[in-house]
C-alpha positions in Angstrom: 228.9 155.3 76.7 230.5 157.0 73.7 229.2 155.9 70.3 231.2 156.8 67.3 229.9 156.3 63.7 232.6 156.3 61.0 230.1 156.1 58.2 231.1 159.5 56.8 234.8 158.3 56.7 233.8 155.2 54.7 231.9 157.4 52.3 234.8 159.8 51.9 237.2 156.9 51.2 234.7 155.5 48.6 234.4 159.0 46.9 238.2 159.2 46.6 238.4 155.7 45.2 240.4 154.5 48.2 239.6 150.8 48.7 240.5 148.5 51.5 243.1 146.9 49.2 244.8 150.3 48.6 244.7 151.1 52.3 246.5 147.8 53.1 248.9 148.0 50.1 250.1 151.5 50.9 249.8 151.2 54.7 247.6 154.2 54.9 245.6 153.1 58.0 246.6 150.2 60.3 244.4 147.1 59.7 243.2 146.9 63.3 242.1 150.6 63.2 240.4 150.1 59.8 238.5 147.1 61.2 237.3 149.1 64.2 236.1 151.9 61.9 234.3 149.5 59.6 232.6 147.8 62.6 231.5 151.2 63.8 230.0 152.3 60.5 226.3 152.3 59.8 223.3 154.2 58.9 222.1 154.4 62.5 223.3 153.8 66.0 221.1 150.7 66.2 222.8 149.2 63.1 226.2 149.7 64.7 225.0 148.1 68.0 223.6 145.2 66.0 226.8 144.7 64.1 228.8 144.6 67.3 226.3 142.3 69.0 226.3 139.9 66.0 230.1 139.8 65.9 230.4 139.1 69.7 227.7 136.3 69.5 229.3 134.4 66.5 230.2 131.0 67.8 233.7 131.1 66.3 234.4 134.5 68.0 233.1 133.2 71.3 235.2 130.1 71.1 238.4 132.1 70.4 237.6 134.8 73.0 237.3 137.5 70.4 235.2 140.4 71.8 234.7 143.7 70.1 234.3 146.3 72.8 234.2 149.5 70.7 235.7 151.6 68.0 238.0 153.8 70.1 240.6 155.4 67.9 243.2 157.9 69.0 243.0 161.5 68.2 246.4 161.2 66.5 245.0 158.6 64.1 242.0 160.8 63.4 244.4 163.7 62.7 246.5 161.5 60.4 243.4 160.5 58.4 242.2 164.1 58.2 245.6 165.0 56.8 245.4 162.2 54.3 241.9 163.2 53.1 242.4 166.9 53.7 239.3 167.3 55.9 238.2 168.0 59.5 237.1 165.4 62.1 233.5 166.4 61.8 233.7 165.4 58.1 234.6 161.8 59.1 232.7 161.0 62.3 229.5 161.4 64.1 229.5 160.8 67.8 227.1 160.6 70.6 227.4 160.1 74.4 224.7 157.9 75.9 224.2 159.8 79.1 224.0 157.8 82.4 222.4 159.9 85.1 224.3 158.0 87.8 227.5 159.6 86.5 226.2 163.2 86.7 227.8 165.8 89.0 224.5 166.0 90.9 224.3 162.3 91.4 227.9 162.1 92.6 227.3 164.9 95.1 224.1 163.2 96.3 226.0 160.0 97.0 228.8 161.8 98.8 226.2 163.6 100.9 224.6 160.2 101.8 228.0 158.7 102.6 228.9 161.6 104.8 225.6 161.5 106.7 226.0 157.8 107.3 229.5 158.3 108.7 228.3 161.0 111.0 225.8 158.7 112.6 
């Protein structure tokens, strides 16, 4: 699972005096994208996971079928924001892949080997 933290982006916006109001007023970042980025901002990965969990467990969100799955944002959007703020992606985001051993090359080969052996018998 890919975890993206937009905390550095939020800090850069704050440093430049760019508020949520200004972003909406000038149409700098689409509202849905900004919401994703805010939900995936925090001082730790645990904080972000807790924010998402709390959002998904709120009674009103459950009733309305609102589920926040993650903060996937296109590379084009990241590029646009980099141009806007004159910076590089690493200045805006931290990211981490939570590795799942079942998805490793070795694991896939091992499963294929087992499947092939069982078909041969």
